[in-house]
N, C-alpha and C positions, 0 to 999 in steps of 0.2 A: 501386508501393506506397511511400508516404512516411512515415517515422517521425521525429518530433521528440521528443527526450528530454532533459530537463535535471534533473540531480541536484545538490543543494547539501547538503554536510555540513560542520558547524562543530563543532570540538572546542574546548571552553572549559575553561580551567584557572584557578582562583581561588586565589591565594596570600595569605599573611598580609600585612596592610597594614604600612607602615612600612619596606619594603625599597626602597632607592633605588639608582639606577645608580652614583652617585658613592660612593666609599669602601667598596666591597664587601669583605667579609672572609670568609676560609674558615671553614666550620663543622666542628665536631667530629662524630664519629659520634653522640654523645649528643644534640647539638643537631639533627642531621639527623633522628634518630628522633622528636624532639618536634614536627617540622613536620607540620601537617595541611593538607589542602586539599580541593578538590572538583573532580571532572571528570565530563564527560558528552559525549554526542554529540547534536547537534540536527540533525534531518533534515527538509528540505522537498523534495518530489518533484513534478515535473511530467512527465507522459507523454502524448504526442499521437500517435495512430495514424491516419494519413490525415485528420487534422483540423488546425485552425488554432490554433497556440499564441499566447500574448499578444504575442510580439515579431514576429508576422506579422499583417498586417491590410490594410485597404482601401488600395489604392495601392502595396502592397509585393508585387512579383512578380506583379501582376495578380490577386491572390486575390479582391479585391473584396468581402470579407465581414468585418465586425468582430465578429460573434457568436462569441466564443471557444468552441472546441470544435465548431464547425460543420464540415461536410465540406469537404475540399480541392476545388479547382476541377476536378481530374481525376476526381472521383466523379460519374459522369454517368448511371448506370442499370444495369439488370440485365445487359445485353449487354456493357457495357464491361469490358475485361480488367483495368482498374485498380481499386484499392480493394476487393479481394476476398481472402478467406482460405480456403484449401483444406486439408481434413484427410483423410488416407487411413489406413484401418485395416489392420492386418497381414494379415488374411485376406480383404481386399477390394482386391487390388492393381490392379484395373482400374477402380475406382470412387472417387469423391471426394465428400465432403460439403463443399459450397461455400457460403460466406457471401458474398453478392454486394452490391456497392455499399454497403460498410460503413465505419464510422469510429468511433473511440472516444477518450476522453480521461480522464485522472485527475490530480487535483491534491490533494496532502496537505500541509498547512501545520504546521510546527513540532511534529513528533513527536520526543520526547526519549528517549534510551536512557541508562541510568545503572546503577551498581552499587548494590545494596541488600541488606538482610537480610529474611528472611521475617517477622520480628517486626513489620515496618512494615505488613504486609498482614494480620496476624492480628487476630482478634477472638474474643470468647467463643463466639459462634455458629459461627465457622469452626473453632475447635479442637474443639468438640463434634461437628462433622460429619466430622472426619478419620477415615478408615478405615485403621487401622494395619495391617490385613492386606495393604495395598498395599506396605508397607515390610518385609514378611517373605517368606522363601522358603517352599518347600513343607514344610520341616521346622519352620517357625515361628521360625527364627533371624532376628534383626533385620538387615536389609541395610545399615543405617547403622553397624553395629558393635554389639558386645554391650552391652546396657544403654542404647543410644542412641535407642530408639523412644519418645521422650518429647517433650512439647510444648516444653520448654526447649531441647532439642537441635535440634529442627526449626526453631524460631523463630530460632536463631542461625545457620542455614545461609545462605551468600551466595546472591544471586540477581541476574539481569539484569532490570531494571525498565524497562518501556516505559510512558511516561506521555503522555497527550494531555490538555491543559488543558480543552478544551471551552469555547466562548465563552458558551454558556448564554443569550445574548441574541438574540432573533429574533422575528419575527412573521409573520402571514399575513393578507392582506386578502381576505376571502371575496368581495368585490365584483369586484375585478380579477383574483383568482386568482393573485396574485404574492406570493411570500415574500421576506423580507429578513433579513439578519444571520446566516444559517446558512452559514458559509463555511469551517468547519474542513476539510471535504473536498468536492470537486466531482467528480462522476463522470457521464459520459455515454457511451452506447453506442447505435449504430443500425446495422441492416442491412436493406436493402430486401427481399432475398429469400434463401431457403435452399432448396437442392435437391441431389439426388444426381446427379452428372454422370459419364459414362463416358469413358474414353480413346477416341480416334478409331480406333486400330489397335493390334495386338499389339505389346508392347514400346515403345509410344509413351506416355509419361507426360504427357498434356496435358489430362486431364479437368478440372483446376482452372481451365482457360481456357474451358470450354464453357458454353453457355447453351441446350442443347437441351431441357431440362426446365423452364425458367422458374423458378418458385418455388412452394413449398407453404406458406410462412409467412415473416413478417418480425418484427422486434423493434425496440423503441425504449425507452431509459431517458433521461429528461430531465425538466424541469419548465417551468412557465410563464415562467421567467426566461430560458430559452434552451436550448441543446443540452446543458447540464450540469445535473444535479440537484444542488442544494445540500444538504449534509448537516451536521448538528451532532451531535457526540458527544464524550464525555470519559471518563476513567477510567484505571486502572492495570492493567498485566498483568505478572505475575512469572513468570520461567522459571528453574527450578533443576534440578539433577541430582545423582546420586551414583553 
């Protein structure tokens, strides 16, 4: 089994303009308290499981396939011990659920994480839909503190905001069956066969390597562009607690 994984995280801090390297002067506590800025985390993720990442391709290590997300050269069929995933349940210690000849890939571009307040996500309809019973204990006391089960208090609560811009631009050609422009997320998954396989002997855990039962189903997530389905989405997600 070959796994290629690349994770890029960028932390960006923006400070007030007009600060130069030359002639720096110490700041007082009052001056430091007046400094404002913005920070956040920008995440781009690529994950390749038994499949070809962008930096591998035709002529590189003999892979001979430039279709990003396609199976690695070792994925050769149901009987091959390569490119398979075995799951064993606690009460089935002599049997395995085996995904055979499988590969997958996931690419996420520019997901941002930042600090925010819930007021940014609030609207008149959202406030009307709030169920304040979720913020009270069995005795009816406000879990946010006495007198704090109000729209104003909740809107002022800090939150972690996940934002995805969403390209919004894309198209589909019904003649060729090819889409374009939907590149926010690319996801592909394939397995040729799925079966329950048993260990060959008592106390020998090798059922995940067997092919005695062939397959009872297979699966594939892709599109006409290749082995990865192209997905476009956008929006905000706020997480908070108390």
